[in-house]
NURODO-865109 format. One record per residue (C-alpha): x, y, z; chain; residue in one letter; residue number from 1. Coordinates in Angstrom, 1 decimal, decimal comma, always signed. Example, Ala and Ser with C-alpha at 12.3 -4.5 7.8 and 13.67 -1.06 7.14 Angstrom:
<badrens>
+12,3; -4,5; +7,8; A; A; 1 $
+13,7; -1,1; +7,1; A; S; 2 $
</badrens>
This chain:
<badrens>
-231,3; -64,2; -105,0; A; M; 1 $
-233,1; -62,5; -102,1; A; T; 2 $
-229,9; -60,6; -101,2; A; I; 3 $
-229,2; -59,5; -104,8; A; L; 4 $
-232,8; -58,3; -105,2; A; K; 5 $
-232,4; -56,0; -102,2; A; S; 6 $
-229,2; -54,4; -103,6; A; V; 7 $
-229,7; -51,2; -105,7; A; P; 8 $
-229,3; -51,8; -109,5; A; A; 9 $
-226,1; -49,7; -109,7; A; M; 10 $
-224,5; -51,8; -107,0; A; L; 11 $
-225,5; -55,0; -108,8; A; C; 12 $
-223,8; -53,8; -111,9; A; V; 13 $
-220,7; -52,9; -110,0; A; A; 14 $
-220,8; -56,3; -108,3; A; F; 15 $
-221,1; -58,1; -111,6; A; A; 16 $
-218,2; -56,0; -113,1; A; F; 17 $
-215,9; -56,7; -110,1; A; Q; 18 $
-216,8; -60,4; -110,3; A; T; 19 $
-215,9; -60,4; -114,0; A; T; 20 $
-212,6; -58,8; -113,3; A; L; 21 $
-212,0; -61,3; -110,5; A; A; 22 $
-212,3; -64,1; -113,1; A; R; 23 $
-209,7; -62,4; -115,3; A; A; 24 $
-207,2; -64,9; -116,8; A; D; 25 $
-204,3; -62,5; -116,7; A; V; 26 $
-203,4; -59,2; -115,0; A; T; 27 $
-201,5; -56,6; -116,9; A; V; 28 $
-199,8; -53,7; -115,1; A; K; 29 $
-199,6; -50,4; -116,8; A; I; 30 $
-196,9; -48,2; -115,3; A; G; 31 $
-197,3; -44,4; -114,9; A; Q; 32 $
-194,6; -42,0; -113,8; A; A; 33 $
-195,0; -38,3; -113,2; A; S; 34 $
-194,5; -35,7; -110,4; A; P; 35 $
-197,2; -36,5; -107,9; A; L; 36 $
-195,7; -34,3; -105,2; A; T; 37 $
-194,1; -30,8; -105,4; A; G; 38 $
-195,0; -27,8; -107,6; A; E; 39 $
-195,8; -29,8; -110,7; A; L; 40 $
-198,1; -32,3; -108,8; A; A; 41 $
-201,2; -30,9; -110,4; A; H; 42 $
-199,8; -31,7; -113,8; A; I; 43 $
-198,6; -35,1; -112,7; A; G; 44 $
-202,0; -36,0; -111,2; A; K; 45 $
-203,6; -34,9; -114,4; A; D; 46 $
-201,5; -37,4; -116,4; A; D; 47 $
-202,1; -40,1; -113,8; A; E; 48 $
-205,9; -39,6; -114,0; A; N; 49 $
-205,7; -39,9; -117,8; A; G; 50 $
-204,1; -43,3; -117,5; A; V; 51 $
-206,6; -44,3; -114,7; A; R; 52 $
-209,6; -43,4; -116,9; A; L; 53 $
-208,2; -45,3; -119,8; A; A; 54 $
-207,7; -48,4; -117,6; A; I; 55 $
-211,2; -48,2; -116,3; A; E; 56 $
-212,5; -48,0; -119,9; A; D; 57 $
-210,4; -51,0; -121,0; A; L; 58 $
-211,6; -53,1; -118,1; A; N; 59 $
-215,3; -52,1; -118,8; A; A; 60 $
-214,8; -53,5; -122,3; A; K; 61 $
-213,6; -56,9; -121,0; A; H; 62 $
-210,7; -57,0; -123,4; A; V; 63 $
-209,5; -60,5; -124,5; A; H; 64 $
-205,9; -60,9; -125,7; A; I; 65 $
-204,5; -64,3; -126,8; A; G; 66 $
-207,8; -65,9; -125,8; A; G; 67 $
-207,6; -64,7; -122,2; A; R; 68 $
-209,6; -62,1; -120,4; A; L; 69 $
-207,3; -59,2; -119,3; A; V; 70 $
-207,5; -57,1; -116,2; A; K; 71 $
-205,5; -53,9; -116,5; A; F; 72 $
-204,2; -52,4; -113,3; A; V; 73 $
-202,4; -49,1; -112,7; A; L; 74 $
-198,9; -49,0; -111,2; A; D; 75 $
-198,4; -45,3; -110,5; A; S; 76 $
-195,1; -43,9; -109,3; A; Q; 77 $
-194,0; -40,4; -108,2; A; D; 78 $
-190,8; -39,2; -109,8; A; D; 79 $
-191,0; -35,8; -108,2; A; A; 80 $
-189,8; -34,2; -111,5; A; A; 81 $
-186,3; -35,2; -110,4; A; D; 82 $
-184,0; -37,0; -112,8; A; P; 83 $
-182,4; -39,2; -110,0; A; K; 84 $
-185,7; -40,1; -108,5; A; T; 85 $
-186,9; -41,0; -112,0; A; A; 86 $
-184,2; -43,6; -112,5; A; M; 87 $
-185,2; -45,2; -109,2; A; V; 88 $
-188,8; -45,1; -110,2; A; V; 89 $
-188,0; -46,6; -113,6; A; A; 90 $
-186,2; -49,6; -112,0; A; Q; 91 $
-189,2; -50,0; -109,6; A; K; 92 $
-191,6; -50,3; -112,5; A; L; 93 $
-189,3; -52,8; -114,2; A; V; 94 $
-189,1; -54,8; -111,0; A; D; 95 $
-192,9; -54,7; -110,8; A; D; 96 $
-193,0; -56,3; -114,3; A; H; 97 $
-195,2; -53,6; -115,9; A; V; 98 $
-196,1; -54,3; -119,5; A; A; 99 $
-195,5; -50,7; -120,5; A; G; 100 $
-195,1; -47,2; -119,1; A; V; 101 $
-197,0; -44,0; -119,8; A; V; 102 $
-194,5; -41,2; -118,9; A; G; 103 $
-192,4; -39,7; -117,7; A; H; 104 $
-194,1; -36,3; -117,9; A; A; 105 $
-190,9; -34,2; -118,0; A; N; 106 $
-188,0; -34,2; -120,4; A; S; 107 $
-185,5; -34,2; -117,6; A; G; 108 $
-187,0; -37,4; -116,1; A; T; 109 $
-187,9; -39,1; -119,3; A; S; 110 $
-184,5; -39,0; -120,9; A; I; 111 $
-182,5; -40,7; -118,1; A; P; 112 $
-185,4; -43,2; -117,3; A; A; 113 $
-185,6; -44,3; -120,9; A; S; 114 $
-182,4; -46,3; -120,8; A; K; 115 $
-183,7; -48,4; -117,9; A; T; 116 $
-186,9; -49,3; -119,9; A; Y; 117 $
-184,8; -49,9; -123,0; A; S; 118 $
-182,5; -52,3; -121,2; A; D; 119 $
-185,6; -54,2; -119,9; A; A; 120 $
-187,4; -54,2; -123,3; A; G; 121 $
-190,4; -52,3; -121,9; A; I; 122 $
-192,1; -49,6; -124,1; A; P; 123 $
-192,5; -46,1; -122,7; A; M; 124 $
-194,8; -43,5; -124,2; A; I; 125 $
-194,3; -40,0; -122,8; A; S; 126 $
-197,5; -37,9; -123,0; A; E; 127 $
-195,7; -34,6; -122,7; A; S; 128 $
-191,8; -34,7; -122,7; A; A; 129 $
-190,8; -32,4; -125,5; A; T; 130 $
-187,0; -32,3; -125,6; A; N; 131 $
-185,9; -33,7; -129,0; A; P; 132 $
-183,1; -35,8; -127,4; A; K; 133 $
-185,7; -38,3; -125,9; A; L; 134 $
-186,4; -39,9; -129,3; A; T; 135 $
-182,9; -39,3; -130,8; A; Q; 136 $
-181,1; -41,8; -128,5; A; Q; 137 $
-181,7; -44,8; -130,9; A; G; 138 $
-183,9; -46,7; -128,5; A; Y; 139 $
-186,6; -48,8; -130,1; A; Q; 140 $
-188,9; -48,6; -127,1; A; N; 141 $
-189,4; -44,9; -126,7; A; V; 142 $
-192,4; -42,9; -128,1; A; F; 143 $
-193,8; -39,4; -127,7; A; R; 144 $
-197,4; -38,3; -128,0; A; M; 145 $
-196,9; -34,6; -128,8; A; V; 146 $
-194,7; -32,4; -131,0; A; A; 147 $
-191,2; -31,8; -129,8; A; N; 148 $
-189,4; -28,6; -128,9; A; D; 149 $
-187,9; -28,1; -132,3; A; V; 150 $
-191,4; -27,6; -133,5; A; R; 151 $
-192,6; -25,7; -130,5; A; Q; 152 $
-189,6; -23,4; -130,3; A; G; 153 $
-189,9; -22,7; -134,0; A; T; 154 $
-193,5; -21,7; -133,6; A; V; 155 $
-192,8; -19,5; -130,6; A; I; 156 $
-189,8; -17,7; -132,1; A; G; 157 $
-191,5; -17,1; -135,4; A; T; 158 $
-194,8; -16,0; -133,8; A; Y; 159 $
-193,0; -13,5; -131,6; A; L; 160 $
-191,2; -11,8; -134,5; A; V; 161 $
-193,7; -12,2; -137,4; A; K; 162 $
-197,1; -12,1; -135,7; A; D; 163 $
-196,5; -10,1; -132,5; A; L; 164 $
-193,9; -7,8; -134,1; A; K; 165 $
-191,5; -8,3; -131,2; A; A; 166 $
-188,2; -7,9; -132,9; A; S; 167 $
-186,2; -7,5; -129,6; A; R; 168 $
-186,6; -10,6; -127,6; A; V; 169 $
-185,3; -11,6; -124,2; A; A; 170 $
-185,3; -15,3; -123,2; A; I; 171 $
-185,5; -16,8; -119,7; A; V; 172 $
-185,5; -20,5; -118,8; A; D; 173 $
-185,4; -22,6; -115,7; A; D; 174 $
-182,3; -24,7; -116,7; A; R; 175 $
-184,2; -28,0; -116,8; A; T; 176 $
-183,8; -30,2; -119,8; A; A; 177 $
-187,2; -29,0; -120,9; A; Y; 178 $
-186,7; -25,3; -120,1; A; G; 179 $
-183,3; -24,9; -121,6; A; Q; 180 $
-184,0; -27,1; -124,6; A; G; 181 $
-187,1; -25,1; -125,6; A; L; 182 $
-185,3; -21,8; -125,0; A; A; 183 $
-182,4; -22,8; -127,3; A; D; 184 $
-184,9; -23,6; -130,1; A; E; 185 $
-186,7; -20,3; -129,5; A; V; 186 $
-183,4; -18,4; -129,8; A; E; 187 $
-182,7; -20,1; -133,1; A; K; 188 $
-186,2; -19,3; -134,5; A; A; 189 $
-186,1; -15,7; -133,4; A; V; 190 $
-182,9; -15,1; -135,3; A; K; 191 $
-184,1; -17,0; -138,3; A; A; 192 $
-187,2; -14,9; -138,4; A; A; 193 $
-185,1; -11,7; -138,5; A; G; 194 $
-185,4; -10,7; -134,8; A; G; 195 $
-182,6; -10,3; -132,3; A; S; 196 $
-182,1; -11,9; -128,9; A; V; 197 $
-181,1; -8,9; -126,7; A; V; 198 $
-180,6; -10,9; -123,5; A; D; 199 $
-180,6; -14,6; -122,3; A; R; 200 $
-181,0; -15,3; -118,6; A; E; 201 $
-181,9; -18,3; -116,4; A; Y; 202 $
-183,0; -19,3; -113,0; A; G; 203 $
-183,9; -22,8; -111,7; A; T; 204 $
-187,1; -24,8; -111,4; A; D; 205 $
-187,1; -23,7; -107,7; A; K; 206 $
-186,7; -19,9; -108,3; A; T; 207 $
-189,4; -17,7; -106,9; A; T; 208 $
-187,6; -14,3; -106,9; A; D; 209 $
-187,0; -13,1; -110,5; A; W; 210 $
-186,5; -9,4; -109,7; A; K; 211 $
-182,8; -9,3; -110,3; A; A; 212 $
-183,1; -11,0; -113,7; A; I; 213 $
-186,1; -8,9; -114,6; A; L; 214 $
-184,2; -5,7; -113,7; A; T; 215 $
-181,4; -6,8; -116,1; A; T; 216 $
-184,0; -7,6; -118,8; A; L; 217 $
-185,6; -4,2; -118,4; A; K; 218 $
-182,3; -2,5; -119,1; A; S; 219 $
-182,2; -4,2; -122,5; A; H; 220 $
-185,7; -2,8; -123,4; A; A; 221 $
-187,1; -6,0; -125,0; A; P; 222 $
-190,4; -5,9; -127,0; A; S; 223 $
-191,0; -9,5; -126,3; A; G; 224 $
-190,0; -11,9; -123,5; A; I; 225 $
-190,1; -15,7; -123,8; A; M; 226 $
-190,2; -17,7; -120,5; A; F; 227 $
-189,5; -21,4; -120,5; A; S; 228 $
-190,4; -23,2; -117,3; A; G; 229 $
-193,2; -24,5; -115,1; A; G; 230 $
-196,4; -22,7; -114,4; A; D; 231 $
-195,6; -21,8; -110,8; A; T; 232 $
-192,3; -20,1; -111,7; A; Q; 233 $
-194,0; -18,5; -114,8; A; A; 234 $
-196,7; -17,0; -112,6; A; A; 235 $
-194,2; -15,5; -110,2; A; A; 236 $
-192,2; -14,2; -113,2; A; F; 237 $
-195,2; -12,6; -114,8; A; A; 238 $
-196,3; -11,0; -111,5; A; Q; 239 $
-192,9; -9,5; -110,8; A; Q; 240 $
-192,4; -8,3; -114,4; A; A; 241 $
-195,6; -6,3; -114,3; A; R; 242 $
-194,8; -4,8; -110,9; A; R; 243 $
-191,4; -3,7; -112,3; A; L; 244 $
-193,2; -2,0; -115,1; A; G; 245 $
-192,1; -4,2; -118,0; A; L; 246 $
-194,4; -3,6; -120,9; A; K; 247 $
-193,0; -6,4; -123,2; A; A; 248 $
-195,3; -9,1; -124,6; A; T; 249 $
-194,8; -12,3; -122,6; A; L; 250 $
-195,0; -15,7; -124,3; A; I; 251 $
-194,4; -19,1; -122,5; A; M; 252 $
-194,0; -22,7; -123,3; A; G; 253 $
-196,5; -25,5; -122,7; A; D; 254 $
-195,7; -26,1; -119,0; A; E; 255 $
-197,1; -22,7; -118,2; A; A; 256 $
-200,2; -23,1; -120,5; A; C; 257 $
-202,4; -24,3; -117,6; A; T; 258 $
-205,4; -23,0; -115,6; A; P; 259 $
-202,9; -23,1; -112,6; A; Q; 260 $
-200,9; -20,3; -114,2; A; F; 261 $
-203,9; -18,1; -114,5; A; I; 262 $
-205,0; -18,8; -110,9; A; A; 263 $
-201,5; -18,0; -109,6; A; L; 264 $
-200,7; -15,0; -111,7; A; S; 265 $
-204,0; -13,3; -111,0; A; G; 266 $
-204,5; -9,7; -112,1; A; A; 267 $
-200,9; -9,6; -113,5; A; S; 268 $
-202,1; -11,7; -116,5; A; T; 269 $
-202,9; -9,3; -119,3; A; G; 270 $
-204,0; -9,5; -122,9; A; A; 271 $
-200,4; -9,4; -124,0; A; D; 272 $
-199,7; -12,8; -122,3; A; T; 273 $
-199,4; -15,8; -124,6; A; Y; 274 $
-198,5; -19,5; -124,4; A; C; 275 $
-198,2; -22,5; -126,6; A; T; 276 $
-199,5; -26,0; -126,2; A; L; 277 $
-197,7; -29,0; -127,6; A; A; 278 $
-200,9; -30,5; -129,1; A; G; 279 $
-204,3; -29,6; -130,2; A; V; 280 $
-206,9; -27,7; -128,1; A; P; 281 $
-210,1; -29,3; -126,7; A; R; 282 $
-212,2; -28,0; -129,6; A; A; 283 $
-209,9; -29,7; -132,2; A; R; 284 $
-209,8; -33,1; -130,5; A; M; 285 $
-212,3; -35,5; -132,2; A; P; 286 $
-213,5; -36,7; -128,8; A; Q; 287 $
-212,4; -33,7; -126,8; A; G; 288 $
-215,7; -32,4; -125,5; A; E; 289 $
-216,9; -35,8; -124,3; A; A; 290 $
-213,5; -36,6; -122,7; A; F; 291 $
-213,2; -33,2; -120,9; A; F; 292 $
-216,7; -33,5; -119,5; A; K; 293 $
-216,3; -37,1; -118,4; A; R; 294 $
-212,9; -36,3; -116,8; A; Y; 295 $
-214,5; -33,5; -114,8; A; Q; 296 $
-217,3; -35,8; -113,7; A; Q; 297 $
-215,0; -38,6; -112,7; A; R; 298 $
-212,3; -36,6; -110,9; A; F; 299 $
-214,1; -33,5; -109,8; A; G; 300 $
-211,5; -31,2; -111,4; A; T; 301 $
-210,8; -29,9; -114,9; A; P; 302 $
-208,2; -31,2; -117,2; A; V; 303 $
-204,9; -29,3; -116,6; A; Q; 304 $
-202,9; -30,1; -119,6; A; L; 305 $
-202,0; -33,6; -121,0; A; Y; 306 $
-204,5; -36,0; -119,5; A; A; 307 $
-206,1; -36,7; -123,0; A; P; 308 $
-202,6; -37,6; -124,3; A; Y; 309 $
-201,9; -40,0; -121,3; A; S; 310 $
-205,3; -41,6; -122,0; A; Y; 311 $
-204,4; -42,1; -125,6; A; D; 312 $
-200,9; -43,4; -124,7; A; A; 313 $
-202,5; -46,1; -122,5; A; T; 314 $
-204,9; -47,0; -125,3; A; M; 315 $
-202,0; -47,3; -127,7; A; A; 316 $
-200,3; -49,8; -125,5; A; L; 317 $
-203,5; -51,9; -125,3; A; A; 318 $
-204,0; -51,6; -129,1; A; N; 319 $
-200,4; -52,9; -129,7; A; A; 320 $
-201,1; -55,8; -127,4; A; M; 321 $
-204,3; -56,7; -129,3; A; Q; 322 $
-202,4; -56,4; -132,7; A; L; 323 $
-199,7; -58,7; -131,4; A; A; 324 $
-202,2; -61,0; -129,6; A; N; 325 $
-199,9; -60,9; -126,7; A; S; 326 $
-199,3; -59,0; -123,4; A; V; 327 $
-195,6; -59,8; -123,5; A; D; 328 $
-193,8; -56,4; -124,1; A; P; 329 $
-191,1; -58,0; -126,1; A; K; 330 $
-193,8; -59,3; -128,5; A; V; 331 $
-196,1; -56,3; -128,7; A; F; 332 $
-193,5; -53,6; -128,6; A; L; 333 $
-192,8; -53,7; -132,4; A; P; 334 $
-196,5; -53,3; -133,1; A; K; 335 $
-196,4; -49,8; -131,6; A; L; 336 $
-194,7; -48,6; -134,8; A; R; 337 $
-197,6; -50,0; -136,8; A; E; 338 $
-200,4; -48,4; -134,9; A; I; 339 $
-202,9; -46,4; -136,8; A; Q; 340 $
-205,7; -45,6; -134,3; A; M; 341 $
-208,2; -42,9; -133,7; A; D; 342 $
-207,8; -41,5; -130,2; A; G; 343 $
-209,4; -38,8; -128,1; A; V; 344 $
-206,8; -36,3; -129,4; A; T; 345 $
-206,9; -37,4; -133,0; A; G; 346 $
-205,0; -39,9; -135,2; A; S; 347 $
-202,3; -41,8; -133,4; A; I; 348 $
-199,4; -43,0; -135,5; A; Q; 349 $
-195,6; -42,9; -134,7; A; F; 350 $
-192,7; -42,3; -137,1; A; D; 351 $
-189,5; -44,3; -137,2; A; G; 352 $
-188,0; -42,3; -134,3; A; S; 353 $
-191,1; -42,8; -132,1; A; G; 354 $
-192,4; -39,3; -132,5; A; D; 355 $
-196,1; -38,7; -133,1; A; I; 356 $
-196,8; -38,0; -136,8; A; R; 357 $
-198,2; -34,5; -137,6; A; N; 358 $
-197,7; -33,1; -134,2; A; G; 359 $
-199,4; -29,8; -133,7; A; A; 360 $
-198,6; -26,6; -131,7; A; I; 361 $
-201,5; -24,5; -130,4; A; T; 362 $
-200,9; -20,8; -129,8; A; V; 363 $
-203,0; -19,3; -127,0; A; R; 364 $
-203,7; -15,8; -125,6; A; R; 365 $
-205,0; -14,9; -122,2; A; Y; 366 $
-208,5; -13,3; -122,1; A; G; 367 $
-211,6; -13,3; -120,0; A; D; 368 $
-209,9; -15,3; -117,3; A; G; 369 $
-208,9; -18,2; -119,5; A; Q; 370 $
-206,6; -19,3; -122,3; A; W; 371 $
-208,1; -18,6; -125,7; A; L; 372 $
-207,0; -20,6; -128,7; A; D; 373 $
-205,7; -18,5; -131,5; A; L; 374 $
-204,3; -20,9; -134,0; A; S; 375 $
-203,0; -24,4; -134,5; A; V; 376 $
-199,8; -24,9; -136,4; A; V; 377 $
-198,8; -28,3; -137,9; A; R; 378 $
</badrens>
């Protein structure tokens, strides 16, 4: 007792909390897979932190499932945004006996990894993979937290032609499953809205020099350009486009809709620069303000993109376990299709394919050194 009295109050609380967890009847591993190294590491760490914060919150609540106190632990793996690495990572998480996986972050990694999880009967919930193919494979274990690229591409193409009056559109992508898939949907939408696609070009997710492609684009005199790729490539693309004197309106998909893009593109980011977010903005999230502030305090950095969705994905897994009164993935997996919960980002409910119901797309414009939310389309 003398020792405890000499310990600061906060340390006593922490000691009691750790002691409680040490007495947990069962440990449940939650897998997380995202790019933790490379050019997309800031997005991957953002997703990882969302899962970590959810696990900390669950453990603070002393959750009981099946009459047993559960300790949730994070099993985080780096897939480097590489499809082959993702398959290795997926098998590693299966071998680690995770109860569920939040991820993968990218379409190109989520799609090949999903079969491994399906074969093992482990649920995966991607917080941000938007390629429609992910949930069209017939797997019963695959779920998605945000609207897919059919929706996002339709919004981008229609917005370019109808709202931004860009009838002559050039499209550039990075040839990833995400980049090409979104670009394909934008092309369809532009044509459906009455516009014309005057040029279609592509690089890779490692391209840094876009000058040759931009020179070709300039010869076609587009009034709008859509770029589909990561924020690092998008920033280089935007900088080089402005230096070349291209005056076309630039709009980009969600991977470029980050604070990182603005930091990298610098003065080349103008008021005619737009992006879309597969989800709702902070101000439209029921618990958005509190979450964003708490995230900043906990990790010392602002939310980049999809941390709120990885948080909600983790909570959805825990919710399904509680509904099934079991931590066995084969038992609680079917309950994911029955979930109706209120999350940080809004109402969480999946359709028969595993897609989020009523997925939204937010259109943003650059201004005052930040992304400004213009409209939310459902």
